[in-house]
C-alpha positions in Angstrom: 79.8 73.7 113.6 78.8 73.6 117.3 75.9 75.9 116.2 74.5 72.9 114.1 74.6 70.3 116.9 71.2 69.2 118.1 69.4 70.9 115.2 67.0 69.2 112.8 67.8 69.1 109.1 65.2 71.9 108.4 67.0 74.1 111.0 70.4 73.4 109.5 69.0 74.4 106.0 67.9 77.7 107.6 71.4 78.2 109.2 73.1 77.5 105.9 70.7 79.6 103.9 71.3 82.5 106.4 74.9 82.2 105.6 77.8 80.2 107.1 79.1 83.4 108.5 76.6 82.8 111.3 78.2 79.4 112.1 81.1 79.8 114.6 84.1 77.8 113.5 85.9 76.0 116.2 89.1 74.4 115.1 92.9 74.4 115.5 94.6 77.8 115.4 96.4 78.4 112.2 99.3 79.9 114.3 99.9 76.5 115.9 103.0 74.7 114.4 101.0 71.4 114.4 98.1 73.0 112.5 99.4 74.2 109.2 96.1 74.6 107.2 96.4 73.8 103.5 92.8 74.8 102.6 89.2 74.3 103.7 86.7 71.7 102.5 83.0 71.5 102.5 81.8 67.9 102.2 78.1 67.6 101.3 76.5 64.2 102.0 73.3 63.8 100.0 71.2 61.0 101.5 69.3 58.6 99.3 66.5 60.5 97.6 63.0 59.3 96.8 63.8 59.4 93.1 67.5 58.9 92.3 67.1 59.5 88.6 65.3 62.8 89.1 67.9 63.8 91.7 70.8 63.1 89.4 69.2 65.0 86.5 68.4 68.1 88.5 71.7 68.0 90.4 73.9 67.9 87.3 71.6 70.0 85.0 70.9 72.7 87.6 72.5 72.6 91.0 76.1 72.2 90.0 75.9 75.3 87.8 74.4 77.3 90.7 77.0 76.0 93.3 80.0 76.7 91.0 79.1 80.4 91.1 80.0 80.7 94.8 82.9 83.1 95.2 86.2 81.6 96.3 85.3 78.1 95.2 88.6 76.5 94.0 87.6 73.0 93.2 84.3 71.0 93.0 84.3 67.2 92.9 81.5 64.6 93.3 81.5 60.9 94.0 81.1 58.5 91.1 79.2 55.3 91.5 78.1 53.7 94.7 79.0 55.4 98.0 79.6 52.4 100.3 81.0 51.5 103.7 83.0 48.4 104.7 79.8 47.0 106.1 77.8 47.6 102.8 75.4 50.3 101.7 75.8 53.7 103.2 72.5 55.4 102.7 74.4 58.2 100.9 73.5 58.8 97.3 76.2 61.3 96.4 79.1 63.1 98.0 80.2 66.6 96.9 83.5 68.0 97.9 84.1 71.7 97.6 87.5 73.3 98.2 88.2 76.9 99.4 91.3 78.7 100.5 90.3 78.8 104.2 87.3 78.7 106.5 86.8 82.5 106.1 86.4 81.9 102.4 83.8 79.2 103.1 81.9 81.6 105.3 82.0 84.4 102.7 80.9 81.9 100.0 77.8 80.7 101.9 76.9 84.2 103.0 77.0 85.5 99.4 73.9 85.7 97.2 75.4 82.8 95.2 75.9 80.7 98.3 72.4 81.5 99.5 71.0 80.5 96.1 72.8 77.2 96.3 71.5 76.5 99.8 67.9 77.5 98.8 68.2 75.2 95.8 68.5 72.1 98.0 64.8 72.0 98.6 64.3 71.4 94.8 66.0 68.0 94.7 67.5 66.8 98.0 64.4 64.8 99.2 66.5 62.4 101.2 68.2 65.1 103.3 71.7 66.6 103.3 74.5 66.8 105.8 77.3 69.5 105.4 80.7 69.1 107.0 83.1 72.1 106.9 86.7 72.0 108.0 90.3 73.1 107.4 92.8 70.6 106.1 96.5 70.1 106.6 99.1 67.6 105.6 99.4 64.6 107.9 
C-alpha cells in the first residue's frame, strides 16, 4: 500500500490496472502469534458519482459480473442504502467488500486478465473516484 501513498487517483488506477502484484504489501507477519490472519479483504469505496442512477445500473448490470470472475474471489458483498458517518453524509456512494484467502491471492487476482479487466472497467462508471483498501484480517 505504501506504493499508493502520495499518488493521484489516475496514478492509482494505473497501478491497480498494472496488477496488485506490483504493490508491495507491508503488514504483520503471519508467523507472529499475535497476527493469525484469517483471510484478506479488498474494500472498494466508490465516491458519489455524477449520475447515481447510471452508476447503479452499470455497476450491477456489468461490473459485478466482471469482478466476480477474478480468480480466488471467495465472497463479494456491497453496501445497501446510504453510506453514512456519525457526522452525517460520507461522500461515499457504494462500498464493495471482496474476500480472498490471503494477500497473495489478492495480488494474483488483480494481476490476472480478469482483475485487469475489472480495474479497466472502473473508467466506465466510477465518475466520482474510487479508493481501494487491501488488508489481511484476524480475529480480535
